[in-house]
N, C-alpha and C positions, 0 to 999 in steps of 0.2 A: 348111265353117267352119274357120278357121285355129286351130291350137293356140296359146293365148296364154302357155303356160308356157315359161320360158326353157330353152334347151338347155344341156347340160353344157358345151359350148364357150363359150357366153356367160358362164356362171358363172366359168369359168377366166380370162376376160378382165377381170373386174371387180377393181378394187384392193381388197385386204383392209384394213379399218380398223386403224390402228396401236393397239396396246394402250396404255391410259392410263399416263402416267408415274407411277411410285410416289412418294408423298410421304413423306419420312422422318419417322417418328413421333418426337416429342420425348421424350427419356428422362425418366422420373419423377424428381422431386427426392427424394434420400435424406434420412433424418432428420438425418444429420450436417450436411447442407447448409442446413437450416432456420435462419432468423435467430433469434438468441437474444433473449429479452425481458429487461427489467429484473428481473422476478421470477426468471427462470432464473439470472441472474448472482448475485442476492442469495442464492438457495438454495445455490449452490456456495460462495459466500463464507462462509455460515453453517457449512457442513460443514468448511471449511478452518479456521475459528476453533475449532470443536469439536475437530478433530484436533490443532491446536496446543496447546489446553488440556490434552488427554490425553497430550501428549508424543509424538505420532506424527510430527509435523513439527518440524524445527528452525526457529530464528528466520529464517534465510535462506530456507529452503524456503517457509515460510508467507508471508513478504513477497513473494517472487517469484510465487507462485501467486495471491495476492490481486490483485496488479497485473495478471496475465494474465486473471483472472476478470472484472474490471471493464472490461477492454479487449476481451473476446471479442465476435466478430461472429456466430458461428454456434454451434449446439449441438455441432458437431464440435470447436470450439475449447475448449469447456468440459469435454468428456468426459475427456481425459487428466489433468485436474487432480485428479480424485477417483478415478481408476481403481484406484489402489493403496491406497485407504482403505475400511474396512468401511462398509456401508450403515447408516443410523441404526437402532438397535434390534437389530442383529445381534449375537448373543452371540459374544464372542471369548475364547479361552482366555487366562487371565492368566499372564504369565510369572512365574517365581519372583523375588521381590524381590532386588535386588542387595545384598549385605551392606554395611552402613554403612561398614565399614573400606575397601571397595573403591571407594566413590563419592568423587569429589573434593569437598572441603568447600566449602560455599557461605557466604561471609561475610555476616553480617547487615548490612543497609543502615543507614548512620549517620543519626541524627536531627540536623539542623543548624538553626541559627537562620535565620529568613527574611530577614535582612539581612546583606549582605556589604559591609564598609567597608575602603577602603585610603586612608590619609592619609600622604603622603610615603613611600610604600612600596608593597608589593604584597600582594594577597590572592587566594586561589584556592579554588574549590569544584569538586572533581572526584572521580572514582572512584565507588564504590557508596554513594550517599546518597539519602535520601528527599526528594523534592521535592513541595511542596504546591501550592496554587492561586495563591500570590502570593510573589514574591521582590522584594527591593529591593537594588540595587547602587549604591554611592556611591564615587566615585573623586575624591579631591582631591590633586593633585600626586602621583598614584600610579596603579596599574593593578589592575583586577579581572578575573579569568579565571573564567567560569562554564561548566563543561563538563557537559552533560546526557546525554552519550552512554552512560554506564554507570549513570545514576541510575535509581531506582525511582519511577515516576510514581504519585502517589496521587490525582491529579485529572485529569479528561479535558481540562482547559484550565489552562494556566499563564501567568500574567501577570508579566512582568519589568519593573519600573520602574527606569529608569536615570537617574542624575545624575552627569555627569562634568565637572569643571572643572580645566583644566590637567592632565588625566589621561585615562585610557581604560578602556573596558569591552569585553571580548571574550566573546561568547556563542556556544557551539557546541551544536547539537542533532543527534540522530540523523537519518539520511537518510530514515527512514520515518515522520517526524513532520511535520505541517504547521507552517509558520512564517510569521507575519504581523506587521505593525506598522510604525511609522514614528515619527520624533521630530524635535526641533528641533536643528539644528546651527548654532550661532552662533560664527563664527570657528572652526569645527570641522566635523566630519562625523558624520552619523548614517546608517549603511548597514545596512539589513535586507534580506537576499536572500530574498525571499518564495518560498514554494512551498506547493502543496496536493497532498497525496499521494492516491492512488487510493482507499485504504481510508477510508470515511466514519467508521469507528469509531476511527481513529487520533487520539492526543492532538493538541492545538493549543497552540503556544507563541506568545504575543503579546509583543512588545518595544516599549516606548514610553518617552518621557522626553526629556531634553535633554543636549546636549554643548556646553559653552561653553569655547572655547579648548582643546578636547579632542576625543575621538572615541568612537564606539560602533560596533561591528561585530557583526552576528549572521548566522550562516550555517549550513547543514547540513554535517556532517562526513561526506564520502563514505566508504563502506565500514564505517560504524558504524551499527548498527540497534538500536532499542529492544527490550529483551528482556522486560521485566516490566510489562505493562499489560493484555494480553488475558486472561490467567488471572485477574487481580484483577477485571476487569470481569465475566467470566462467573460468577465465584463470587458477585459482588454481586447 
């Protein structure tokens, strides 16, 4: 009876099966790479508003970070925006108040009439003044200049009603304020350079009316940002 078991020589002649190719494992997604939700963006925006109201951020820092927060794609984009801010409810040692003599004086905002009129001349409303929910600008053979860049907003929405005949009205708003509106230009021009800012809590300025043989121009003033509205809103 023949031995059916293979000899050692036969085993050496058989090809050895190649080892299966290794499949590279997909690297796990880190937390920083996770997509940010609307709730994540709003949570960071709320922290930034609190930090501004507490004086931890300047106007420029707050505006820049708010814009980045609402444009963030991932959690990693949001993390640096609050890295240097204390977590909510964390006790922080209070610094010694600066003597009043060493602090720069803050001028009180002026109370102004809600109507600006220029007849055969010019009228201007600018500087640190309180602006309410409604303004009216009338220019007859003259010019009206309304500058809101240093104003203290007392309303989340400001409507400016314009009437210009053989004259002009010029409106300037801070660059971090939404601007909307339109009007009638009859043998004249009515130009509103509309914009919607990223922060949904930013004030809104609406310009409407008519320019007859005259003009109206409303636009953001680049490099000028609204300073006093977040604190008032949070306190309210």
